[in-house]
VEXVOBA-529665 format. One record per residue: residue number from 1; residue in three letters; x, y, z of N, C-alpha, C, O, CB in turn. Coordinates in steps of 0.05 Angstrom, whole numbers, plus 5000, padded with zeros to 4 digits. Atoms other than C-alpha are relative to their C-alpha. Glycine has a CB too. Layout:
<pts>
PT   baba   kelum    nxx    nyy    nzz   caxx   cayy   cazz    cxx    cyy    czz    oxx    oyy    ozz   cbxx   cbyy   cbzz
PT    NUM     ala      X      Y      Z      X      Y      Z      X      Y      Z      X      Y      Z      X      Y      Z
...
</pts>
This chain:
<pts>
PT   baba   kelum    nxx    nyy    nzz   caxx   cayy   cazz    cxx    cyy    czz    oxx    oyy    ozz   cbxx   cbyy   cbzz
PT      1     unk   4979   4994   5018   2124   5444   9168   4991   4996   4971   4976   4976   4966   5025   4983   5006
PT      2     unk   5008   5003   5028   2114   5454   9094   5023   4991   4983   5046   4994   4990   4989   5027   4989
PT      3     unk   4979   5009   5018   2151   5424   9036   4991   5004   4971   4968   5002   4965   5007   4971   5006
PT      4     unk   5005   4997   5029   2157   5436   8962   4994   4973   4988   5010   4954   4992   5024   5014   4986
PT      5     unk   5008   5025   5012   2121   5381   8924   4990   5005   4972   4984   5027   4963   4979   4986   5017
PT      6     unk   5014   5000   5026   2095   5364   8855   4977   4981   5002   4978   4960   5017   5020   4991   4977
PT      7     unk   5023   5018   5001   2028   5333   8842   4989   4999   4971   4995   5017   4955   4978   5009   5020
PT      8     unk   5013   5004   5026   1989   5308   8782   4971   5008   5001   4957   5000   5020   5004   4971   4990
PT      9     unk   5028   4992   5002   1923   5339   8761   4992   4996   4971   5007   5001   4952   4996   5030   5008
PT     10     unk   5012   5004   5027   1879   5321   8702   4973   5013   4999   4956   5006   5016   4999   4971   4992
PT     11     unk   5027   4991   5005   1820   5360   8677   4988   4978   4982   4998   4974   4960   4999   5029   4986
PT     12     unk   5012   5024   5013   1776   5302   8656   4984   5008   4976   4978   5031   4971   4983   4985   5020
PT     13     unk   5015   4994   5025   1738   5295   8591   4976   5018   5003   4970   5034   4985   4992   4974   4987
PT     14     unk   5023   4983   4998   1675   5327   8618   5008   5029   5005   4994   5047   4995   4982   4991   5024
PT     15     unk   4990   4973   4997   1714   5389   8640   5010   5012   4974   5005   5036   4969   5022   5001   5021
PT     16     unk   4990   4990   5026   1747   5395   8572   4976   5005   4982   4975   5026   4969   5019   4979   4987
PT     17     unk   5023   4997   5017   1681   5384   8535   4982   5023   5007   4969   5035   4990   4984   4974   5000
PT     18     unk   5017   4977   4991   1646   5437   8577   5014   5026   4996   5002   5047   4999   4993   4996   5029
PT     19     unk   4986   4975   5005   1700   5488   8560   5007   5016   5026   5006   5040   5026   4984   5017   4982
PT     20     unk   4993   4986   4975   1720   5503   8632   5029   4996   5008   5036   4999   5032   4981   4990   5023
PT     21     unk   4972   5004   4995   1794   5488   8626   5012   5025   5014   5025   5023   5034   5016   4994   4974
PT     22     unk   4989   4975   4989   1813   5561   8639   4991   5006   5028   5007   5014   5045   4993   5023   4982
PT     23     unk   5010   4995   4973   1768   5567   8699   5013   4982   5021   5019   4991   5044   4970   4997   5001
PT     24     unk   4987   5019   4981   1799   5505   8731   5029   5007   5004   5039   5008   5027   4997   4972   4989
PT     25     unk   4972   4993   4998   1870   5525   8716   5003   5026   5017   5022   5028   5033   5013   5005   4972
PT     26     unk   5000   4975   4985   1855   5594   8744   5000   4996   5030   5013   5010   5045   4977   5018   4992
PT     27     unk   5002   5007   4971   1838   5563   8812   5028   4994   5011   5035   5003   5033   4981   4977   5005
PT     28     unk   4973   5008   4991   1908   5533   8817   5019   5024   4999   5035   5028   5017   5011   4977   4983
PT     29     unk   4983   4977   5003   1943   5596   8792   4993   5021   5021   5011   5033   5033   4998   5012   4972
PT     30     unk   5008   4981   4980   1903   5640   8839   5010   4992   5028   5015   5009   5045   4969   5003   5001
PT     31     unk   4991   5011   4974   1924   5595   8897   5031   5004   5002   5042   5001   5024   4993   4971   5003
PT     32     unk   4971   4995   4999   1997   5609   8878   5017   4976   4991   5041   4977   4993   5008   5007   5027
PT     33     unk   4985   5023   5010   2016   5542   8849   5013   5006   4973   5004   5024   4958   4981   4975   4996
PT     34     unk   4985   4996   5025   2065   5537   8792   4995   4975   4982   5000   4953   4991   5031   5003   5006
PT     35     unk   5004   5022   5019   2046   5495   8731   5026   4996   4985   5035   5014   4970   4976   5006   4981
PT     36     unk   4974   5006   5012   2110   5462   8708   4998   4980   4977   5018   4974   4964   5019   4990   5021
PT     37     unk   5005   5018   5022   2079   5414   8658   4971   5000   4993   4954   5000   5011   5010   4971   5006
PT     38     unk   5028   5000   5007   2015   5416   8618   4998   4991   4970   5013   5000   4953   4987   5027   5004
PT     39     unk   5006   5007   5028   1987   5383   8555   4972   4989   4997   4960   4978   5016   5020   4979   4991
PT     40     unk   5026   5011   5008   1922   5365   8521   5006   4974   4986   5022   4973   4967   4984   5020   4982
PT     41     unk   4995   5025   5013   1919   5292   8502   4976   4982   5002   4959   4985   5019   5024   4986   5013
PT     42     unk   5020   5021   4999   1873   5234   8486   5012   4977   5015   5032   4966   5006   4991   4993   4971
PT     43     unk   4990   5022   4984   1883   5180   8538   4993   4974   4985   4970   4969   4977   4987   5000   5029
PT     44     unk   5004   5026   5013   1893   5112   8506   4992   4979   5020   4993   4984   5044   5026   4991   4985
PT     45     unk   5007   5021   4982   1868   5047   8535   5025   4991   5017   5022   4985   5040   4989   4975   4984
PT     46     unk   4975   5008   4986   1941   5031   8553   5006   5020   5023   5013   5011   5045   5023   4999   4980
PT     47     unk   4995   4980   4979   1951   5097   8591   4979   4998   5022   4985   4999   5046   5000   5028   4988
PT     48     unk   5022   5002   4980   1883   5089   8625   5005   4976   5019   5001   4978   5043   4973   4997   4986
PT     49     unk   4995   5024   4984   1901   5019   8648   5023   5004   5020   5021   4995   5043   5007   4976   4982
PT     50     unk   4979   4993   4981   1966   5045   8679   4991   5018   5022   4997   5015   5045   5024   5012   4985
PT     51     unk   5010   4980   4981   1931   5103   8712   4983   4987   5021   4986   4993   5045   4985   5022   4985
PT     52     unk   5019   5011   4982   1877   5061   8743   5006   4971   5008   4988   4956   5016   4972   5000   4988
PT     53     unk   4993   5028   4995   1916   4996   8755   4992   4991   5028   4987   4968   5032   5030   4997   4997
PT     54     unk   5008   5008   4973   1900   4997   8830   4971   4993   5003   4962   4980   5022   5007   5023   5020
PT     55     unk   5029   5006   4999   1826   4991   8813   4993   4976   4982   4970   4969   4980   4984   5024   4990
PT     56     unk   5005   5023   5017   1834   4931   8766   4985   4979   5016   4993   4972   5039   5027   4989   4990
PT     57     unk   5016   5020   4987   1782   4879   8784   4976   5010   5016   4959   4995   5024   5017   4984   5017
PT     58     unk   5022   4988   4986   1736   4927   8819   4976   5004   4981   4980   5007   4957   5008   5027   5014
PT     59     unk   5024   4999   5018   1664   4933   8793   4999   5026   4983   4987   5025   4962   4976   4999   5018
PT     60     unk   5001   4975   5015   1674   5005   8770   5023   5005   4981   5025   5025   4968   4998   5023   5019
PT     61     unk   4976   4997   5016   1740   4994   8734   4994   5006   4971   5005   5025   4960   5017   4975   5002
PT     62     unk   5006   4996   5029   1711   4989   8663   4988   5028   4995   4993   5040   4975   4982   4978   4990
PT     63     unk   5012   4973   5003   1671   5053   8674   5022   5021   5002   5021   5041   4987   4979   5005   5022
PT     64     unk   4977   4981   4998   1735   5090   8695   5015   5001   4974   5021   5023   4964   5019   4992   5023
PT     65     unk   4985   5001   5026   1771   5067   8632   4983   5013   4978   4994   5029   4963   5006   4971   4993
PT     66     unk   5017   4989   5021   1712   5085   8588   4999   5030   5002   5001   5045   4982   4971   4988   5002
PT     67     unk   5003   4971   4995   1704   5154   8619   5026   5015   4993   5024   5035   4979   4993   5004   5030
PT     68     unk   4975   4985   5004   1777   5175   8618   5009   5000   4971   5024   5017   4962   5023   4989   5018
PT     69     unk   4993   5002   5029   1784   5153   8545   4978   5012   4982   4980   5010   4958   5005   4971   4992
PT     70     unk   5023   4990   5016   1718   5186   8523   5005   5027   4987   4988   5036   4972   4976   5002   5018
PT     71     unk   4993   4975   5012   1752   5251   8503   5026   5009   5011   5038   4996   5028   4978   5022   5006
PT     72     unk   4973   4991   4991   1815   5292   8513   4999   5009   5029   4979   5017   5040   5010   5022   4982
PT     73     unk   4996   4989   4973   1842   5311   8581   5022   5021   4998   5037   5022   4979   5008   4977   5020
PT     74     unk   4978   4982   4997   1888   5366   8603   5016   4989   5024   5006   4990   5047   4991   5031   5005
PT     75     unk   4983   5011   4979   1945   5335   8643   5019   5021   5009   5030   5036   4993   5016   4975   4989
PT     76     unk   4983   4979   4989   1985   5379   8689   5018   4990   5023   5010   4972   5038   4983   5024   5011
PT     77     unk   4982   5003   4977   2044   5377   8737   5000   5027   5014   5007   5047   5003   5029   4990   4991
PT     78     unk   5002   4975   4984   2033   5428   8792   5019   4998   5023   5021   4977   5036   4970   5004   5010
PT     79     unk   4980   4999   4980   2086   5449   8840   4993   5021   5021   4983   5043   5014   5028   5006   4988
PT     80     unk   5005   4981   4979   2081   5484   8907   5004   4987   5027   5010   4963   5029   4973   5012   4998
PT     81     unk   4996   5010   4973   2085   5477   8982   4976   4982   5008   4953   4990   5005   5003   5023   5020
PT     82     unk   5021   5020   4993   2046   5415   9006   4980   4998   4977   4956   4997   4982   4986   5008   5026
PT     83     unk   5017   5000   5024   2019   5411   8935   4979   4978   5000   4956   4984   4993   5017   4998   4975
PT     84     unk   5019   5022   5002   1986   5343   8941   4976   5006   5018   4953   5006   5008   5013   4974   5010
PT     85     unk   5022   4995   4982   1944   5360   9002   4985   5026   4993   4960   5026   4993   5010   5002   5029
PT     86     unk   5013   4975   5006   1930   5432   8982   4984   4999   4974   4963   5011   4972   5022   5022   4998
PT     87     unk   5015   5003   5025   1910   5415   8911   4975   4983   5004   4954   4990   4994   5018   4986   4978
PT     88     unk   5024   5016   4995   1863   5361   8936   4979   5016   5016   4955   5012   5011   5008   4975   5016
PT     89     unk   5019   4982   4986   1832   5412   8983   4987   5019   4980   4963   5024   4982   5015   5016   5023
PT     90     unk   5011   4982   5020   1823   5460   8924   4980   4986   4982   4960   4997   4974   5023   5012   4984
PT     91     unk   5017   5016   5018   1792   5404   8882   4974   4993   5015   4953   4994   5003   5015   4975   4991
PT     92     unk   5024   5008   4985   1744   5381   8937   4997   4970   5001   5010   4955   4986   4976   5013   4989
PT     93     unk   5005   5029   4997   1717   5313   8957   4991   4988   4973   4980   5002   4956   4979   4995   5022
PT     94     unk   5006   5014   5024   1706   5261   8903   4971   5004   4991   4965   5009   4968   5005   4970   5003
PT     95     unk   5029   4995   5006   1630   5269   8907   4994   5030   5002   4998   5042   5023   4982   4984   5020
PT     96     unk   5006   4971   4999   1610   5340   8888   4979   5007   5021   4979   5030   5031   4990   5009   4973
PT     97     unk   5020   4995   4980   1551   5334   8936   5012   5003   5028   5000   5015   5045   4979   4978   5000
PT     98     unk   4987   4999   4974   1600   5326   8994   5023   5021   5000   5034   5027   5021   5011   4973   5007
PT     99     unk   4978   4981   5002   1652   5376   8969   4992   5027   5012   4969   5036   5009   5009   5004   4970
PT    100     unk   5004   4974   4988   1659   5442   9006   4994   5021   4978   5006   5020   4956   5024   5009   5016
PT    101     unk   5006   4978   5018   1628   5503   8972   5026   5015   4994   5041   5021   5013   4978   5019   5012
PT    102     unk   4975   4986   5007   1683   5539   8934   5021   4982   4988   5041   4992   4977   5011   5015   5023
PT    103     unk   4981   5018   5012   1720   5477   8913   4992   4996   4970   4970   5002   4962   5001   4973   5015
PT    104     unk   5005   5004   5029   1726   5459   8839   4976   4980   4996   4958   4986   4980   5025   4989   4986
PT    105     unk   5021   5019   5004   1681   5398   8845   4973   5010   5010   4952   5005   4997   5006   4974   5015
PT    106     unk   5026   4989   4991   1627   5434   8886   4990   5020   4980   4966   5022   4975   5004   5012   5028
PT    107     unk   5008   4978   5017   1627   5492   8837   4994   4991   4971   4977   5003   4957   5021   5021   4999
PT    108     unk   5002   5007   5029   1632   5454   8770   4988   4972   4995   4984   4966   4971   5026   5002   4988
PT    109     unk   5009   5027   5005   1606   5383   8780   4974   4995   5015   4968   5008   5035   5021   4979   5008
PT    110     unk   5025   5007   4987   1539   5352   8797   5000   4972   5011   4988   4967   5033   4977   5003   4980
PT    111     unk   5000   5028   4991   1552   5277   8803   5029   4990   5001   5046   4999   4986   4982   4983   4982
PT    112     unk   4973   5011   4996   1612   5235   8824   5012   4989   4974   5036   4992   4970   4999   4978   5021
PT    113     unk   4989   5012   5024   1618   5200   8757   5011   5020   4980   5028   5014   4964   4978   4984   4986
PT    114     unk   4990   4978   5017   1630   5267   8722   5009   5023   5018   4996   5044   5020   4979   5009   4980
PT    115     unk   4992   4980   4980   1670   5306   8774   5023   5018   4990   5037   5029   5006   5009   4986   5025
PT    116     unk   4983   4982   5015   1713   5345   8723   5030   5000   5004   5045   5009   4986   4991   5027   5005
PT    117     unk   4971   4998   4995   1782   5337   8754   5010   4977   5017   4995   4966   5034   5006   5027   5014
PT    118     unk   4986   5020   4984   1830   5286   8782   5024   5013   5012   5037   5029   5000   5009   4975   4983
PT    119     unk   4976   4991   4987   1884   5301   8833   5012   4977   5016   4997   4962   5029   4994   5024   5019
PT    120     unk   4986   5022   4986   1936   5253   8861   4993   5001   5030   4990   5023   5042   5030   5002   4996
PT    121     unk   5007   5001   4972   1921   5230   8932   5024   4996   5019   5020   4996   5043   4981   4977   5004
PT    122     unk   4976   5003   4983   1993   5221   8957   5024   5008   4983   5022   5009   4958   5003   4971   5011
PT    123     unk   4975   4994   5015   2064   5240   8938   5008   4976   4983   5017   4980   4960   5023   5007   5020
PT    124     unk   4993   5024   5015   2075   5168   8916   4982   4998   4975   4992   4992   4953   4997   4975   5017
PT    125     unk   5018   5001   5023   2013   5169   8871   5007   5022   4980   5007   5018   4956   4971   5003   5009
PT    126     unk   4993   4978   5017   2034   5237   8844   5024   4993   4983   5024   4997   4958   5006   5026   5016
PT    127     unk   4976   5007   5015   2103   5212   8824   4994   4978   4979   5004   4980   4957   5021   4989   5019
PT    128     unk   5007   5021   5019   2073   5150   8792   4983   5011   4976   4989   5004   4953   4984   4978   5014
PT    129     unk   5017   4989   5021   2020   5189   8753   5014   5020   4983   5010   5020   4958   4976   5014   5013
PT    130     unk   4984   4982   5016   2068   5243   8731   5017   4983   4980   5019   4990   4957   5019   5017   5018
PT    131     unk   4984   5018   5017   2112   5186   8704   4984   4987   4978   4995   4981   4957   5013   4979   5017
PT    132     unk   5017   5011   5021   2053   5158   8665   4995   5020   4977   4996   5012   4954   4973   4990   5012
PT    133     unk   5009   4980   5020   2035   5223   8630   5022   5018   4990   5019   5031   4969   4979   5016   5012
PT    134     unk   4979   4981   5008   2101   5262   8626   5027   4987   4999   5034   4971   5016   5000   5023   5019
PT    135     unk   4971   5006   5001   2172   5250   8604   5014   5021   5015   5004   5044   5017   5010   4997   4970
PT    136     unk   4985   4979   4985   2224   5286   8646   5004   5026   4985   5003   5048   4996   5026   4989   5010
PT    137     unk   4995   4976   5016   2239   5334   8589   4975   5016   4994   4977   5038   4982   5013   4992   4974
PT    138     unk   5025   4985   5004   2166   5355   8587   4992   5016   5025   4971   5030   5025   4977   4981   4993
PT    139     unk   5005   4984   4976   2170   5386   8656   5020   5023   5001   5044   5019   4999   5003   4982   5026
PT    140     unk   4984   4975   5002   2195   5458   8656   5000   5014   5027   4981   5029   5033   4988   5018   4978
PT    141     unk   4998   4987   4974   2217   5480   8725   5023   5019   5002   5029   5028   5024   5002   4978   5021
PT    142     unk   4977   4981   4999   2275   5525   8706   4991   5029   4996   5005   5044   4982   5020   4992   4979
PT    143     unk   5010   4973   5002   2234   5588   8711   4988   5008   5027   4980   4991   5043   4979   5004   4977
PT    144     unk   5011   4991   4975   2209   5631   8768   4973   5013   4994   4969   5028   4975   5018   5021   5013
PT    145     unk   5027   4987   5001   2136   5650   8778   5003   5029   5009   5023   5036   5022   4979   4985   5016
PT    146     unk   5000   4972   4990   2120   5723   8791   5001   5001   5030   5013   5019   5042   4976   5016   4988
PT    147     unk   5000   5001   4971   2107   5705   8863   5028   4996   5011   5037   5009   5030   4981   4978   5011
PT    148     unk   4972   5006   4992   2178   5677   8869   5017   5025   4994   5034   5031   5010   5011   4976   4986
PT    149     unk   4984   4976   5008   2207   5738   8833   4996   5022   5020   5015   5034   5030   4993   5009   4972
PT    150     unk   5007   4979   4981   2171   5787   8878   5012   4994   5028   5023   5012   5040   4970   5004   5002
PT    151     unk   4990   5007   4973   2191   5749   8941   5030   5002   5003   5040   5009   5024   4991   4971   5006
PT    152     unk   4971   5000   4998   2264   5746   8924   5014   5024   4987   5039   5025   4988   5010   4975   4987
PT    153     unk   4987   4977   5013   2276   5811   8885   5016   5017   5019   5039   5024   5013   4978   5017   4987
PT    154     unk   4986   4982   4981   2295   5852   8946   5026   4988   5008   5046   5002   5009   4982   5005   5024
PT    155     unk   4975   5014   4992   2346   5800   8967   5020   5001   4977   5044   5006   4982   4994   4971   5008
PT    156     unk   4982   4999   5023   2376   5797   8897   5011   5028   4995   5035   5031   4990   4986   4989   4975
PT    157     unk   4992   4973   5004   2378   5872   8890   5021   5008   5020   5041   5021   5014   4976   5019   5001
PT    158     unk   4982   4993   4978   2413   5879   8957   5028   4987   4995   5048   4999   4998   4989   4991   5027
PT    159     unk   4975   5014   5006   2465   5826   8938   5015   5012   4977   5040   5012   4977   4995   4970   4995
PT    160     unk   4987   4988   5024   2479   5861   8872   5006   5029   5004   5017   5042   4986   4982   4996   4975
PT    161     unk   4994   4972   4994   2485   5929   8906   4982   5019   4985   4991   5042   4979   5028   5005   4993
PT    162     unk   5018   4983   5015   2425   5958   8869   4980   5014   5018   4963   5030   5009   4984   4985   4979
</pts>
């Protein structure tokens, strides 16, 4: 069974610096996801600490903070059926060397430390991360994608007698 979900995705500083924002966004749009929130921002130490709070005390924590604050990111809220799992499949495994060919990380990254994109790993994480980066009024879900319009046009035309 599928369900409509939202997930959080961030194009990390290396993806922004390499100028591949459009190529990454295109992967999600081509898959049929709806981007309902998006912004370019510089992650502060405070935001980074909230984002990576579950890793506090781990040996790699300081590197995570340094990396995510090293340049701007593109933060996105993506909506679709089974969005969390499907987006993570599109992104690929954390290590680009282990990611399936055709995934974002396999195609655009070489090493785990610079793997170009972050995607929430659960619905709970997605909700928490969306709350860190977006205010409710920054999420725009009151519009229909072309896929939704095409899918429901016939039904609407019939109801309206057209």
